[in-house]
C-alpha positions as a printed Julia matrix, in Angstrom:
219×3 Matrix{Float64}:
   1.12   21.41  11.29
   1.2    17.64  11.38
  -1.35   16.2   13.78
  -1.89   12.77  12.21
   0.42   10.24  10.57
   1.2     6.58   9.97
   4.38    5.31  11.64
   6.76    3.09   9.74
   5.61   -0.44   9.07
   7.45   -3.56  10.14
   8.22   -4.29   6.49
   9.92   -0.88   6.21
  11.77   -1.51   9.45
  13.31   -4.68   8.06
  13.89   -3.23   4.59
  15.81   -0.26   5.98
  17.71   -2.45   8.46
  16.65   -0.52  11.53
  16.83   -1.98  15.05
  13.99   -4.19  16.22
  11.08   -2.51  18.02
  10.05   -4.54  21.06
   6.63   -2.96  21.67
   3.39   -2.68  19.71
   2.1     0.59  18.29
  -0.99    1.7   16.41
  -0.81    2.2   12.66
  -2.31    5.7   12.75
  -1.23    8.25  15.35
  -2.93   11.37  16.75
  -1.86   13.66  19.63
  -1.89   11.72  22.88
  -1.25    8.36  21.16
   1.92    6.32  21.63
   4.48    6.06  18.85
   8.0     4.68  18.26
  10.77    7.28  18.62
  14.33    6.49  17.55
  17.34    8.15  19.21
  20.98    7.38  19.84
  22.42    6.23  23.15
  25.86    4.77  23.9
  26.65    4.85  20.2
  23.61    2.76  19.18
  20.2     3.52  17.71
  17.47    2.69  20.2
  13.68    2.87  20.33
  11.38    4.21  23.01
   7.61    4.23  23.18
   6.62    7.88  23.65
   3.46    9.97  23.59
   2.8    12.27  20.63
   2.84   15.73  22.23
   5.72   16.83  24.44
   5.04   16.98  28.18
   7.54   19.34  29.87
   8.93   18.66  33.34
   6.79   21.4   34.88
   3.48   20.02  33.56
   0.94   18.72  36.07
  -1.1    16.61  33.65
  -1.04   15.28  30.1
  -3.51   17.7   28.5
  -0.67   19.94  27.34
   0.23   17.29  24.74
  -2.7    18.49  22.62
  -0.85   21.79  22.18
   2.76   20.58  21.92
   2.77   17.91  19.21
   4.51   20.37  16.85
   7.38   22.73  17.75
   8.59   25.6   15.59
  12.3    25.3   14.85
  12.62   29.09  15.05
  11.46   29.29  18.68
  12.7    26.08  20.33
  14.93   28.08  22.69
  12.24   30.66  23.38
   9.34   28.45  24.44
   9.2    27.17  28.02
   7.9    23.77  26.89
  10.87   23.11  24.6
  13.78   25.09  26.07
  15.26   22.45  28.41
  15.16   19.42  26.07
  16.58   21.59  23.28
  19.53   22.78  25.36
  20.17   19.13  26.3
  20.03   18.08  22.62
  17.3    15.55  23.24
  16.79   15.08  19.52
  15.32   11.98  17.95
  13.38   11.01  14.85
   9.88    9.72  14.24
   9.99    7.4   11.21
   6.75    7.62   9.24
   5.13    6.03   6.22
   3.04    9.09   5.46
   1.61   12.13   7.2
  -1.63   14.01   6.61
  -2.45   17.64   5.89
  -5.54   19.58   4.84
  -5.71   20.93   1.3
  -8.5    23.39   0.57
 -10.36   22.69  -2.67
 -13.05   25.23  -3.57
 -12.96   26.45   0.02
 -13.44   23.02   1.61
 -10.72   21.01   3.42
  -9.7    17.65   2.02
  -7.4    15.13   3.7
  -4.2    14.54   1.73
  -1.16   12.44   2.52
   2.53   13.09   1.87
   4.79   10.06   1.35
   7.95    8.94  -0.42
   7.56    7.74  -4.0
   9.72    4.69  -3.26
   7.46    3.76  -0.29
  10.37    3.83   2.18
   9.87    5.26   5.66
  11.28    8.74   6.19
  12.51   10.45   9.33
  10.82   13.47  10.9
  12.95   15.53  13.27
  11.73   15.23  16.85
  12.47   16.59  20.31
  11.77   14.37  23.32
  11.36   14.77  27.07
  11.11   12.52  30.14
   9.23   13.69  33.21
   7.26   12.4   36.17
   3.64   13.14  36.99
   2.32   11.58  40.21
   5.32    9.2   40.25
   4.52    8.0   36.74
   7.33    8.29  34.19
   6.1    10.06  31.04
   8.1     9.85  27.82
   6.89   12.2   25.1
   7.97   13.89  21.89
   7.09   16.65  19.44
   7.72   17.02  15.71
   9.93   19.95  14.72
   8.48   22.2   11.98
   9.72   24.92   9.65
   8.36   27.72   7.5
   7.04   26.27   4.22
   5.94   29.36   2.3
   8.53   28.64  -0.4
   8.17   24.84  -0.48
   6.49   23.77  -3.76
   4.45   20.99  -2.14
   3.84   22.05   1.47
   2.77   25.61   0.65
  -0.35   24.14  -0.96
  -1.69   22.9    2.38
  -3.61   24.59   5.2
  -6.37   27.16   4.9
  -5.79   29.98   2.37
  -4.11   32.88   4.14
  -2.98   30.66   7.01
   0.66   30.18   8.02
   2.39   27.54   5.88
   4.41   25.02   7.87
   6.15   21.71   7.19
   7.7    19.0    9.3
  11.5    18.85   9.1
  12.62   15.68   7.33
  16.09   14.4    8.22
  17.79   12.83   5.15
  18.76    9.22   5.8
  22.41   10.0    5.06
  22.4    12.66   7.82
  20.5    10.6   10.37
  23.55    9.76  12.48
  24.67   13.39  12.45
  21.27   14.56  13.71
  21.1    11.94  16.46
  24.66   12.74  17.59
  24.24   16.5   18.12
  25.88   17.82  21.29
  25.01   21.48  20.8
  21.54   22.68  19.73
  22.63   24.14  16.4
  20.1    22.65  13.98
  20.08   25.35  11.31
  21.72   23.18   8.63
  18.9    20.62   9.0
  16.11   23.16   8.49
  15.43   22.75   4.8
  12.49   21.54   2.79
  12.43   17.9    1.76
  13.19   17.23  -1.94
   9.9    17.34  -3.83
  11.14   14.99  -6.55
  11.37   12.16  -3.98
   7.87   12.65  -2.55
   4.28   12.58  -3.69
   0.93   13.64  -2.26
  -2.5    12.12  -2.75
  -6.1    12.62  -1.67
  -6.95   10.13   1.09
 -10.43   10.6    2.59
 -10.67    9.46   6.18
 -12.38    6.11   6.71
 -14.11    4.86   9.83
 -11.92    2.15  11.26
 -10.81    0.47  14.44
  -7.28    0.82  15.76
  -4.77   -1.65  14.34
  -1.43   -2.49  15.92
   1.8    -3.62  14.32
   2.72   -7.12  15.41
   6.16   -7.93  16.76
   6.81  -11.52  15.73
   8.1   -10.76  12.23
  11.58  -12.11  13.04
  10.25  -15.62  13.68
């Protein structure tokens, strides 16, 4: 399960020639925080500021986001929280610099990151929803996950004996295909990311204040 990550940086945004983001966002995200989601509308890639943790249309408050920041690919059409946006193909991506998982060393959890070796941002499959609570429009999203028991890198995370899961990474060359889906058949995208392109490292958590990415980099 991925509950904490760093979104793409503005340098990565420019380097990978992605559309401009016209809002600020923090450089480390947890459930309930805002993040940049990319999707496709009218044939163009667009950004929306969304909350990490999907809030379904039937929710009465935002607390559900603490339970819906990850969604199992196997049960998207079985869970009430994810059924409607899945049938409507409300798929997007959350571009990240790195995400964090717990690796147990001698029985104790350590914070490790997973990132690309070439330092480029990569795209995590996401499902988004738009709803209203007390006349306030809420835009939110969840990361789609898969079984990782056979993945050489991701099976090393989480508590021994626990279920092994991984986020679904959409290859950059298949990004347009993912964002253009019109039927919720995502099976061909559910595969482990190529280990040879990624690395993991021990990154102990530091006490820090929130930082935001600035928007004036095109000046």
